[in-house]
C-alpha positions in Angstrom: -25.5 -6.4 13.3 -27.6 -9.3 12.2 -25.3 -11.7 14.0 -23.0 -12.0 17.0 -19.4 -12.7 17.9 -19.7 -16.5 17.1 -19.0 -16.2 13.3 -17.0 -18.6 11.4 -15.9 -18.6 7.9 -14.0 -21.3 6.2 -12.0 -21.3 2.9 -9.3 -18.6 2.7 -10.9 -16.0 4.9 -10.3 -18.0 8.0 -12.3 -15.9 10.5 -11.8 -17.5 13.9 -14.3 -18.5 16.5 -14.1 -17.5 20.3 -17.0 -19.4 21.9 -16.9 -23.1 22.9 -20.2 -23.9 21.2 -19.1 -22.8 17.7 -15.6 -25.0 18.3 -17.8 -28.1 19.1 -19.8 -27.4 15.9 -16.7 -27.1 13.8 -15.4 -30.4 15.0 -18.5 -32.4 14.1 -17.9 -34.9 11.2 -19.1 -34.4 7.8 -21.7 -36.6 6.2 -20.6 -38.9 3.5 -22.6 -40.1 0.4 -21.9 -43.5 -1.0 -21.5 -43.9 -4.7 -23.6 -46.6 -6.7 -20.9 -47.5 -9.0 -18.4 -48.5 -6.1 -19.9 -49.8 -3.0 -16.7 -49.9 -1.0 -15.9 -46.2 -1.6 -17.4 -43.4 0.3 -16.9 -40.0 -1.1 -17.6 -36.6 0.4 -20.1 -34.3 -1.3 -19.1 -32.3 -4.3 -17.0 -29.4 -3.1 -17.6 -26.1 -4.7 -14.9 -25.1 -7.1 -12.8 -22.1 -5.9 -13.8 -18.9 -7.9 -11.2 -16.8 -9.6 -9.4 -14.4 -7.4 -9.6 -10.7 -8.1 -6.1 -10.2 -6.6 -3.4 -13.0 -6.0 -2.0 -13.4 -2.5 1.3 -11.9 -3.8 -0.4 -8.6 -4.6 -0.7 -8.9 -8.3 -4.1 -7.9 -9.7 -5.5 -10.8 -11.5 -7.0 -8.4 -14.3 -6.3 -8.6 -18.0 -7.1 -5.9 -20.4 -9.0 -6.9 -23.5 -10.2 -5.1 -26.7 -7.6 -2.2 -26.1 -7.6 -0.3 -29.4 -5.4 2.8 -28.3 -2.3 1.0 -27.9 -0.2 3.8 -28.8 -0.8 5.1 -25.3 1.8 2.6 -24.0 4.4 3.9 -26.5 3.7 7.6 -25.4 5.0 6.5 -21.9 7.7 4.2 -23.1 10.0 4.5 -20.1 7.2 3.3 -17.7 6.2 0.6 -20.3 9.9 -0.9 -20.1 10.0 -0.7 -16.4 6.7 -2.7 -16.2 8.0 -5.4 -18.6 9.0 -8.6 -17.2 12.6 -9.2 -16.5 13.3 -11.5 -19.6 11.7 -9.0 -21.9 13.5 -6.1 -20.2 16.9 -7.7 -20.7 15.9 -8.5 -24.3 15.1 -4.9 -25.1 18.2 -3.6 -23.4 20.3 -6.0 -25.5 18.6 -5.5 -28.8 18.7 -1.6 -28.5 22.4 -1.5 -28.0 23.0 -4.0 -30.6 20.9 -2.4 -33.2 22.5 0.9 -32.5 25.9 -0.4 -32.9 25.1 -2.3 -36.1 23.3 0.8 -37.5 26.3 3.3 -37.1 28.7 0.5 -38.1 26.8 0.0 -41.4 27.1 3.9 -41.8 30.9 3.8 -41.1 31.2 1.1 -43.7 29.2 2.9 -46.1 31.2 6.0 -45.8 34.4 4.2 -46.4 32.9 2.4 -49.4 31.8 5.5 -51.0 35.1 7.3 -50.4 36.9 4.4 -52.0 38.9 3.6 -48.6 38.3 -0.1 -49.1 40.1 0.0 -52.4 43.1 1.7 -51.2 44.0 -0.5 -48.1 47.6 -1.1 -49.3 48.1 2.7 -50.3 50.2 4.3 -47.8 49.7 7.7 -49.3 45.8 7.6 -49.2 44.3 9.2 -46.2 41.1 7.3 -45.3 38.1 8.5 -43.3 38.9 6.0 -40.4 42.4 4.5 -40.2 42.5 0.5 -40.2 39.2 0.2 -41.3 39.1 -2.7 -43.7 35.5 -4.0 -43.8 32.1 -4.2 -42.2 33.5 -6.1 -39.1 36.2 -3.5 -38.4 33.3 -0.7 -38.9 31.3 -2.5 -36.5 34.0 -2.6 -33.9 34.8 1.1 -34.4 31.1 1.9 -33.9 31.2 0.1 -30.5 34.5 1.9 -29.5 33.0 5.3 -30.3 29.7 4.7 -28.6 31.0 3.3 -25.5 34.0 5.7 -25.4 36.7 2.9 -25.3 39.0 4.3 -27.8 41.6 1.5 -28.2 43.4 3.8 -30.6 43.9 1.3 -33.2 41.2 2.8 -35.4 40.9 6.6 -35.4 38.9 9.0 -37.5 41.1 11.6 -39.6 40.6 15.3 -40.0 40.2 14.8 -43.9 36.7 13.3 -43.4 34.0 16.0 -42.6 31.2 13.6 -43.1 32.9 11.3 -40.6 33.3 14.0 -37.9 29.5 14.9 -38.4 28.6 11.2 -38.1 30.9 10.9 -34.9 29.1 13.8 -33.3 25.6 12.3 -34.0 26.7 8.9 -32.6 28.2 10.5 -29.6 25.0 12.5 -28.8 22.5 9.6 -29.6 24.8 7.1 -27.6 24.5 9.3 -24.5 20.6 9.4 -24.9 20.6 5.8 -25.3 22.8 5.1 -22.3 20.8 7.5 -20.1 17.5 6.0 -21.1 18.4 2.3 -21.0 20.7 2.5 -17.9 18.1 4.6 -16.1 15.5 2.0 -17.0 17.6 -0.8 -15.6 18.3 1.2 -12.4 14.6 1.8 -11.8 13.9 -1.8 -12.5 16.6 -3.1 -10.0 15.7 -0.7 -7.3 11.9 -1.2 -7.3 10.7 -1.7 -3.7 8.5 -4.6 -4.4 11.1 -7.2 -3.0 11.0 -5.1 0.4 7.4 -6.3 0.6 8.4 -9.9 1.2 9.6 -9.2 4.7 6.3 -7.5 5.7 4.1 -10.3 7.2 0.3 -10.5 7.7 -1.4 -13.2 9.9 -2.8 -16.2 8.2 -6.1 -15.7 9.9 -8.5 -12.8 10.2 -10.6 -12.9 13.4 -14.0 -11.7 14.4 -14.3 -11.3 18.1 -15.4 -8.9 20.8 -12.8 -6.3 21.8 -13.7 -3.6 24.2 -17.2 -4.6 24.2 -17.3 -4.0 20.5 -17.5 -6.5 17.6 -14.4 -6.3 15.5 -12.6 -7.8 12.4 -8.9 -8.2 13.3 -5.7 -9.4 11.8 -2.0 -8.8 12.3 1.1 -7.3 10.5 4.6 -7.1 11.2 7.9 -6.1 9.6 10.8 -8.8 9.8 13.7 -6.2 9.0 15.3 -3.6 11.5 15.1 -0.9 9.0 11.7 0.7 9.7 8.9 1.7 7.4 8.6 5.6 7.7 5.0 7.0 7.4 3.5 3.6 7.2 -0.4 3.5 6.5 -2.7 0.8 6.0 -6.2 0.7 4.4 -8.7 -2.0 3.5 -11.2 -2.6 0.6 -14.1 -4.9 0.3 -14.4 -6.3 -3.1 -17.9 -7.5 -3.8 -20.4 -7.4 -6.4 -23.3 -5.0 -5.8 -26.8 -4.2 -7.2 -28.2 -0.8 -6.9 -31.7 0.2 -6.1 -32.3 1.1 -9.6 -31.4 -2.6 -10.6 -27.9 -1.7 -11.8 -25.4 -4.6 -11.4 -21.9 -3.4 -10.4 -19.2 -6.2 -10.6 -16.3 -5.9 -8.1 -17.5 -3.0 -6.5 -15.0 -1.5 -3.9 -16.0 -0.5 -0.4 -13.9 1.2 2.2 -13.2 -0.7 5.4 -12.4 1.7 8.2 -9.2 0.5 10.1 -8.8 3.6 11.8 -9.0 6.5 9.4 -11.1 8.8 11.6 -9.0 8.3 14.6 -5.6 8.2 12.9 -5.0 4.6 14.0 -4.3 3.6 10.3 -0.9 5.6 10.6 1.4 2.9 11.9 4.7 2.9 13.8 5.7 -0.6 12.6 8.4 -1.4 14.9 6.7 -4.5 16.5 3.7 -6.5 15.3 0.5 -4.7 15.4 -3.1 -5.7 15.5 -5.3 -4.0 13.1 -9.0 -3.6 14.1 -12.2 -2.7 12.1 -15.2 -2.1 14.3 -18.3 -3.7 12.9 -20.9 -0.9 13.5 -23.7 0.8 11.6 -21.2 2.1 9.1 -19.3 -1.2 8.4 -20.1 -3.1 5.3 -20.5 -6.2 7.3 -23.3 -4.7 9.7 -26.1 -6.2 7.8 -24.4 -9.6 7.2 -25.4 -12.5 9.2 -23.5 -15.6 9.9 -25.3 -17.5 7.2 -24.8 -14.6 4.7 -21.0 -14.6 5.5 -20.7 -18.3 4.5 -22.5 -17.8 1.2 -21.5 -14.4 0.1 -18.5 -14.3 -2.3 -16.1 -11.3 -1.7 -12.4 -10.4 -1.1 -10.9 -8.2 1.6 -7.9 -6.4 0.2 -5.6 -4.9 2.9 -2.8 -2.5 1.6 0.2 -1.4 3.5 2.3 1.4 2.1 5.1 3.6 3.3 8.8 4.8 2.8 11.8 2.5 3.3 14.1 4.2 5.9 17.3 3.2 4.1 16.3 3.9 0.5 13.3 6.3 0.7 11.5 3.9 -1.6 7.9 3.1 -1.0 6.9 -0.7 -0.7 3.3 -1.6 -1.2 2.0 -4.8 -0.1 -1.4 -6.3 -0.2 -3.1 -9.1 1.7 -6.1 -10.9 0.2 -8.4 -13.2 2.1 -11.4 -14.1 -0.1 -14.3 -16.1 1.1 
């Protein structure tokens, strides 16, 4: 390791310091530079603008797909596409599907009544219509809703003298069941998504590089606020950093595994009380060849992913912690 335990990184990574000497160095005042246009104001040197994050602290990947030509692939998996939509679009699709279905079948019921001449014999008691008490498009629309939702108020009913109406009734009943299964299932999956469970899984604000059991380690803490346990919880970490190969190829956002106990089984957590996750900085660690100066200059992100099954619902929450340098 081209460095020692006295490593400090500012910004969001917040890797702490354990020695007194580094603490004193951190408390030294910064130099100020006077501005020629205003002699009374003293401003600090220009601060480097924060770069764009690869992943937000909420766990959302800050990646946008562009120039996607095969957009039909989203429609081939329509159920997952609807589940992944935002709530406002999901509710809009939910409302529009039912409304369009009711209007479509309502129009067909009205069209059957119009072709049969039922609308011209509303006052004829001897005339047997296809649907009793259907006097216009509004009543046909209401009958369509009653049929598809199986309400059946009993005021508008189909007669046995209308074979085309019986066929349409069967078609609407079958298609209505399919629409109900699809949309209700989509809404159920949307509501029962375990993402909100991740809000009660807490990571420490700071990650620390320090000596532990005579080994230099990168450590952070994780805990669960709820009494319902996370079953089969596992944790893993990734280093997101650009890389240039020996052949000169530049790989942006290259992902490197950070060993947090995979070989020893320490990555399998029994998350009843807060635990300290440790990564030993050895020859196999991506931080082994980084000195203190390199850690201060390098631009990278550490993504920590905790996943498991919720004991109460058997759903799997997945949370991520990002601490970029």
